[in-house]
C-alpha positions as CSV (number, residue, x, y, z in Angstrom):
1,M,95.8,127.0,80.3
2,F,97.9,129.2,78.0
3,F,96.0,132.4,78.9
4,D,97.3,132.0,82.5
5,R,100.8,132.6,81.1
6,L,99.9,135.1,78.4
7,P,101.8,138.4,78.9
8,A,99.4,141.1,80.0
9,V,99.6,144.7,81.2
10,E,97.2,146.9,83.1
11,A,95.5,149.6,81.0
12,A,97.3,152.3,83.1
13,E,100.7,150.8,82.1
14,V,100.2,151.1,78.3
15,P,102.6,153.8,77.2
16,S,100.9,156.8,75.6
17,D,103.1,156.3,72.5
18,G,102.7,152.5,72.5
19,F,101.1,150.6,69.7
20,L,97.6,149.8,70.7
21,L,95.6,147.3,68.6
22,D,91.9,147.4,69.2
23,V,90.2,144.2,68.0
24,R,86.6,145.0,68.8
25,E,83.8,145.1,66.3
26,P,83.1,148.4,64.3
27,E,80.1,149.4,66.4
28,E,82.2,149.0,69.6
29,W,85.0,151.1,68.1
30,A,82.6,153.8,67.0
31,A,81.2,154.2,70.5
32,G,84.6,154.9,72.0
33,H,88.2,154.0,71.6
34,A,91.7,155.1,72.6
35,E,92.8,158.0,70.4
36,Q,96.0,156.4,69.4
37,A,94.6,152.9,68.8
38,V,94.6,151.1,65.4
39,H,91.4,149.3,64.6
40,V,91.6,145.8,63.2
41,P,88.6,143.7,64.1
42,M,89.5,140.2,65.5
43,G,88.1,138.5,62.4
44,E,90.4,140.5,60.1
45,V,93.7,140.1,62.1
46,V,95.0,137.1,60.0
47,A,94.3,138.9,56.7
48,R,95.7,142.3,57.9
49,I,98.7,141.0,60.0
50,D,101.2,142.8,57.8
51,E,99.7,146.2,59.0
52,L,101.1,145.4,62.5
53,P,104.6,146.4,63.5
54,R,107.2,143.7,64.1
55,D,109.7,146.2,65.6
56,R,107.7,147.2,68.6
57,R,105.4,145.8,71.2
58,V,101.7,145.4,70.2
59,H,99.3,146.0,73.1
60,V,96.0,144.2,72.2
61,V,92.7,145.4,73.6
62,C,89.0,144.5,73.3
63,R,86.0,145.2,75.5
64,S,87.0,143.1,78.5
65,G,90.1,141.1,77.6
66,G,88.9,137.8,76.2
67,R,89.1,138.4,72.4
68,S,92.3,140.4,72.8
69,A,93.9,137.5,74.8
70,Q,93.2,135.2,71.8
71,V,94.6,137.7,69.3
72,A,97.7,138.3,71.5
73,Q,98.2,134.5,71.7
74,Y,98.0,134.3,67.9
75,L,100.4,137.2,67.4
76,I,103.0,135.7,69.8
77,A,102.8,132.5,67.8
78,Q,103.6,134.5,64.7
79,G,106.7,136.0,66.3
80,Y,105.3,139.3,67.5
81,D,106.0,141.0,70.8
82,A,102.4,141.1,71.9
83,V,100.6,141.6,75.3
84,N,97.0,141.6,76.3
85,V,95.6,144.7,77.9
86,D,94.0,143.2,81.1
87,G,90.4,144.1,81.5
88,G,90.1,145.6,78.1
89,M,88.5,148.9,77.3
90,H,86.4,148.7,80.5
91,A,89.7,148.9,82.5
92,W,91.0,151.6,80.1
93,Q,87.9,153.7,80.8
94,A,88.1,153.0,84.6
95,A,91.8,154.1,84.6
96,N,90.6,157.4,83.0
97,R,92.7,156.9,79.9
98,P,91.7,159.2,77.1
99,M,89.0,158.0,74.7
100,V,87.3,159.5,71.7
101,A,84.2,158.5,69.7
102,A,84.4,157.7,66.0
103,D,83.5,161.3,65.1
104,G,86.5,162.4,67.2
105,S,84.4,163.8,70.1
106,P,85.6,163.1,73.6
107,E,82.1,161.9,74.6
108,A,83.0,158.2,74.2
109,F,82.0,155.1,76.1
110,V,82.6,151.4,76.1
111,L,79.9,149.3,74.4
């Protein structure tokens, strides 16, 4: 299976200045997301691919890692340097990485 060979990083290893692509649905994003993340729901990635940088690594995250693995696989096939964030936002929250809610408040959680 390709996902077994898919490049992945732990949430704690994502650089604070790294490009983080959150592919969750809008209600998941609104509940809590990484402050520096860029939100492009999975279903919009193909149409919005030009918004993603080709000159730096794209760290792809979702709730638990499944959707982001699919998006990372797609981006790699398109020539991007992409990696899956293992464990998704659940792992991000467990690693005590900073999160905010849609209104910018620090009271964020993973849906």
